[in-house]
Every structure is written in C-alpha cells, then in structure tokens.
mmCIF file of the C-alpha atoms, coordinates in Angstrom:
data_MODEL
# 
_entry.id   MODEL 
# 
loop_
_atom_site.group_PDB 
_atom_site.id 
_atom_site.type_symbol 
_atom_site.label_atom_id 
_atom_site.label_alt_id 
_atom_site.label_comp_id 
_atom_site.label_asym_id 
_atom_site.label_entity_id 
_atom_site.label_seq_id 
_atom_site.pdbx_PDB_ins_code 
_atom_site.Cartn_x 
_atom_site.Cartn_y 
_atom_site.Cartn_z 
_atom_site.occupancy 
_atom_site.B_iso_or_equiv 
_atom_site.pdbx_formal_charge 
_atom_site.auth_seq_id 
_atom_site.auth_comp_id 
_atom_site.auth_asym_id 
_atom_site.auth_atom_id 
_atom_site.pdbx_PDB_model_num 
ATOM 1  C CA . MET A 1 1  ? 76.686 99.262  93.777  1.00 0.00 ? 1  MET A CA 1 
ATOM 2  C CA . ASN A 1 2  ? 74.965 96.537  95.794  1.00 0.00 ? 2  ASN A CA 1 
ATOM 3  C CA . SER A 1 3  ? 78.103 94.402  95.528  1.00 0.00 ? 3  SER A CA 1 
ATOM 4  C CA . ALA A 1 4  ? 80.206 97.227  97.016  1.00 0.00 ? 4  ALA A CA 1 
ATOM 5  C CA . ILE A 1 5  ? 77.844 97.485  99.995  1.00 0.00 ? 5  ILE A CA 1 
ATOM 6  C CA . GLN A 1 6  ? 77.950 93.713  100.470 1.00 0.00 ? 6  GLN A CA 1 
ATOM 7  C CA . PHE A 1 7  ? 81.738 93.761  100.311 1.00 0.00 ? 7  PHE A CA 1 
ATOM 8  C CA . LEU A 1 8  ? 81.926 96.562  102.893 1.00 0.00 ? 8  LEU A CA 1 
ATOM 9  C CA . ALA A 1 9  ? 79.647 94.552  105.191 1.00 0.00 ? 9  ALA A CA 1 
ATOM 10 C CA . ARG A 1 10 ? 81.937 91.544  104.739 1.00 0.00 ? 10 ARG A CA 1 
ATOM 11 C CA . LEU A 1 11 ? 84.970 93.751  105.395 1.00 0.00 ? 11 LEU A CA 1 
ATOM 12 C CA . GLY A 1 12 ? 83.446 94.879  108.670 1.00 0.00 ? 12 GLY A CA 1 
ATOM 13 C CA . SER A 1 13 ? 82.566 91.387  109.835 1.00 0.00 ? 13 SER A CA 1 
ATOM 14 C CA . ASP A 1 14 ? 85.631 89.393  108.714 1.00 0.00 ? 14 ASP A CA 1 
ATOM 15 C CA . ALA A 1 15 ? 88.762 90.198  110.724 1.00 0.00 ? 15 ALA A CA 1 
ATOM 16 C CA . ALA A 1 16 ? 90.922 88.279  108.240 1.00 0.00 ? 16 ALA A CA 1 
ATOM 17 C CA . LEU A 1 17 ? 90.332 91.052  105.689 1.00 0.00 ? 17 LEU A CA 1 
ATOM 18 C CA . GLN A 1 18 ? 92.368 93.461  107.801 1.00 0.00 ? 18 GLN A CA 1 
ATOM 19 C CA . ASP A 1 19 ? 95.498 91.914  106.287 1.00 0.00 ? 19 ASP A CA 1 
ATOM 20 C CA . THR A 1 20 ? 96.482 93.779  103.086 1.00 0.00 ? 20 THR A CA 1 
ATOM 21 C CA . THR A 1 21 ? 97.219 90.638  101.047 1.00 0.00 ? 21 THR A CA 1 
ATOM 22 C CA . THR A 1 22 ? 93.955 88.976  102.080 1.00 0.00 ? 22 THR A CA 1 
ATOM 23 C CA . LEU A 1 23 ? 92.103 92.202  101.309 1.00 0.00 ? 23 LEU A CA 1 
ATOM 24 C CA . ALA A 1 24 ? 93.724 92.424  97.877  1.00 0.00 ? 24 ALA A CA 1 
ATOM 25 C CA . THR A 1 25 ? 92.754 88.824  97.119  1.00 0.00 ? 25 THR A CA 1 
ATOM 26 C CA . ALA A 1 26 ? 89.160 89.391  98.266  1.00 0.00 ? 26 ALA A CA 1 
ATOM 27 C CA . LEU A 1 27 ? 88.918 92.591  96.197  1.00 0.00 ? 27 LEU A CA 1 
ATOM 28 C CA . ALA A 1 28 ? 90.197 90.753  93.114  1.00 0.00 ? 28 ALA A CA 1 
ATOM 29 C CA . GLU A 1 29 ? 87.520 88.078  93.583  1.00 0.00 ? 29 GLU A CA 1 
ATOM 30 C CA . ALA A 1 30 ? 84.734 90.582  94.245  1.00 0.00 ? 30 ALA A CA 1 
ATOM 31 C CA . ASN A 1 31 ? 82.653 91.978  91.410  1.00 0.00 ? 31 ASN A CA 1 
ATOM 32 C CA . LEU A 1 32 ? 83.475 95.646  92.066  1.00 0.00 ? 32 LEU A CA 1 
ATOM 33 C CA . SER A 1 33 ? 84.216 98.595  89.834  1.00 0.00 ? 33 SER A CA 1 
ATOM 34 C CA . PRO A 1 34 ? 87.878 99.620  89.666  1.00 0.00 ? 34 PRO A CA 1 
ATOM 35 C CA . GLU A 1 35 ? 86.973 102.941 91.297  1.00 0.00 ? 35 GLU A CA 1 
ATOM 36 C CA . ALA A 1 36 ? 85.299 101.198 94.251  1.00 0.00 ? 36 ALA A CA 1 
ATOM 37 C CA . MET A 1 37 ? 88.300 98.887  94.676  1.00 0.00 ? 37 MET A CA 1 
ATOM 38 C CA . THR A 1 38 ? 90.691 101.834 94.738  1.00 0.00 ? 38 THR A CA 1 
ATOM 39 C CA . LEU A 1 39 ? 88.587 103.710 97.286  1.00 0.00 ? 39 LEU A CA 1 
ATOM 40 C CA . ILE A 1 40 ? 88.305 100.670 99.559  1.00 0.00 ? 40 ILE A CA 1 
ATOM 41 C CA . GLN A 1 41 ? 92.044 99.990  99.421  1.00 0.00 ? 41 GLN A CA 1 
ATOM 42 C CA . ALA A 1 42 ? 92.734 103.648 100.238 1.00 0.00 ? 42 ALA A CA 1 
ATOM 43 C CA . SER A 1 43 ? 90.131 103.640 103.057 1.00 0.00 ? 43 SER A CA 1 
ATOM 44 C CA . ASP A 1 44 ? 88.608 106.726 101.435 1.00 0.00 ? 44 ASP A CA 1 
ATOM 45 C CA . VAL A 1 45 ? 85.286 107.026 103.261 1.00 0.00 ? 45 VAL A CA 1 
ATOM 46 C CA . GLU A 1 46 ? 84.334 110.352 101.670 1.00 0.00 ? 46 GLU A CA 1 
ATOM 47 C CA . GLY A 1 47 ? 85.013 108.978 98.203  1.00 0.00 ? 47 GLY A CA 1 
ATOM 48 C CA . LEU A 1 48 ? 82.843 105.936 98.927  1.00 0.00 ? 48 LEU A CA 1 
ATOM 49 C CA . LYS A 1 49 ? 80.043 108.184 100.176 1.00 0.00 ? 49 LYS A CA 1 
ATOM 50 C CA . CYS A 1 50 ? 80.120 110.095 96.903  1.00 0.00 ? 50 CYS A CA 1 
ATOM 51 C CA . LEU A 1 51 ? 80.275 106.901 94.857  1.00 0.00 ? 51 LEU A CA 1 
ATOM 52 C CA . MET A 1 52 ? 77.298 105.198 96.493  1.00 0.00 ? 52 MET A CA 1 
ATOM 53 C CA . PRO A 1 53 ? 73.720 106.429 96.137  1.00 0.00 ? 53 PRO A CA 1 
ATOM 54 C CA . VAL A 1 54 ? 72.954 106.260 99.847  1.00 0.00 ? 54 VAL A CA 1 
ATOM 55 C CA . ARG A 1 55 ? 71.822 108.964 102.207 1.00 0.00 ? 55 ARG A CA 1 
ATOM 56 C CA . HIS A 1 56 ? 74.587 109.556 104.698 1.00 0.00 ? 56 HIS A CA 1 
ATOM 57 C CA . ASP A 1 57 ? 73.240 112.650 106.445 1.00 0.00 ? 57 ASP A CA 1 
ATOM 58 C CA . ILE A 1 58 ? 70.792 111.778 109.189 1.00 0.00 ? 58 ILE A CA 1 
ATOM 59 C CA . VAL A 1 59 ? 68.710 114.441 110.893 1.00 0.00 ? 59 VAL A CA 1 
ATOM 60 C CA . CYS A 1 60 ? 66.779 113.923 114.113 1.00 0.00 ? 60 CYS A CA 1 
ATOM 61 C CA . LEU A 1 61 ? 64.047 116.197 115.444 1.00 0.00 ? 61 LEU A CA 1 
ATOM 62 C CA . MET A 1 62 ? 62.435 115.937 118.844 1.00 0.00 ? 62 MET A CA 1 
ATOM 63 C CA . VAL A 1 63 ? 59.102 117.592 119.597 1.00 0.00 ? 63 VAL A CA 1 
ATOM 64 C CA . PRO A 1 64 ? 57.756 117.736 123.146 1.00 0.00 ? 64 PRO A CA 1 
ATOM 65 C CA . ALA A 1 65 ? 54.504 115.900 123.758 1.00 0.00 ? 65 ALA A CA 1 
ATOM 66 C CA . GLU A 1 66 ? 51.374 117.948 124.281 1.00 0.00 ? 66 GLU A CA 1 
ATOM 67 C CA . ASP A 1 67 ? 49.664 117.953 127.646 1.00 0.00 ? 67 ASP A CA 1 
ATOM 68 C CA . GLU A 1 68 ? 46.358 116.017 127.596 1.00 0.00 ? 68 GLU A CA 1 
ATOM 69 C CA . GLN A 1 69 ? 44.461 118.912 129.142 1.00 0.00 ? 69 GLN A CA 1 
ATOM 70 C CA . GLU A 1 70 ? 45.768 121.360 126.516 1.00 0.00 ? 70 GLU A CA 1 
ATOM 71 C CA . SER A 1 71 ? 44.824 118.903 123.788 1.00 0.00 ? 71 SER A CA 1 
ATOM 72 C CA . GLN A 1 72 ? 41.238 118.601 125.050 1.00 0.00 ? 72 GLN A CA 1 
ATOM 73 C CA . GLU A 1 73 ? 40.896 122.393 125.346 1.00 0.00 ? 73 GLU A CA 1 
ATOM 74 C CA . SER A 1 74 ? 42.221 122.784 121.796 1.00 0.00 ? 74 SER A CA 1 
ATOM 75 C CA . GLU A 1 75 ? 39.639 120.297 120.500 1.00 0.00 ? 75 GLU A CA 1 
ATOM 76 C CA . GLU A 1 76 ? 36.836 122.129 122.323 1.00 0.00 ? 76 GLU A CA 1 
ATOM 77 C CA . ASN A 1 77 ? 37.954 125.456 120.839 1.00 0.00 ? 77 ASN A CA 1 
ATOM 78 C CA . ASP A 1 78 ? 38.009 123.930 117.346 1.00 0.00 ? 78 ASP A CA 1 
ATOM 79 C CA . THR A 1 79 ? 34.446 122.641 117.837 1.00 0.00 ? 79 THR A CA 1 
ATOM 80 C CA . ASP A 1 80 ? 33.244 126.064 119.035 1.00 0.00 ? 80 ASP A CA 1 
ATOM 81 C CA . VAL A 1 81 ? 34.737 127.813 116.000 1.00 0.00 ? 81 VAL A CA 1 
ATOM 82 C CA . THR A 1 82 ? 33.195 125.289 113.628 1.00 0.00 ? 82 THR A CA 1 
ATOM 83 C CA . GLN A 1 83 ? 29.755 125.724 115.199 1.00 0.00 ? 83 GLN A CA 1 
ATOM 84 C CA . GLN A 1 84 ? 30.035 129.512 114.968 1.00 0.00 ? 84 GLN A CA 1 
ATOM 85 C CA . VAL A 1 85 ? 30.926 129.364 111.269 1.00 0.00 ? 85 VAL A CA 1 
ATOM 86 C CA . VAL A 1 86 ? 28.143 126.903 110.469 1.00 0.00 ? 86 VAL A CA 1 
ATOM 87 C CA . ASN A 1 87 ? 25.501 128.691 112.559 1.00 0.00 ? 87 ASN A CA 1 
ATOM 88 C CA . GLY A 1 88 ? 26.789 132.213 111.875 1.00 0.00 ? 88 GLY A CA 1 
# 
C-alpha cells in the first residue's frame, strides 16, 4: 500500500496528472493493485480510506492549564495526607 500513498502524493504535487490520459499512463506505470487504480480513477476517497491501513479520524482534546497557586496547594495537601498516613 506504500506505493498507493506515494502515487497519491505524486498526484497531489504534479499538475500534469490532472489530465485523464496522463493520469491513465501514470497509473499503468505505477505498481498499484487493480482495486487502487480503479478507486483513484473514480476519485473515490471513501473507498481509498477503506483500502489503506491509515487512521483517518483525528481527535483533538484541549485541557485548560492549572493555576500555579492551585498546583502548589494541591501538592501541599498531598504531602499532609501522606504524613498523616505514615504517622497515623
């Protein structure tokens, strides 16, 4: 599948491949599976996603930063609890 990814990168960077005859020639020269060639010619993005073992869902999570004062108080509380358990 590495060759399909390389071909897609070439397709995105070479404007000459936008022509259907040039694209057909490049696909014939590429070492791709017949299924990959068909999907590329049909511009079937969903089919290519299913064919390639790449993660296409990206998730982003943002967590607010802690205040320095709250962080120091939290550390002090943790130390107090530890001392109570050890000395208790």
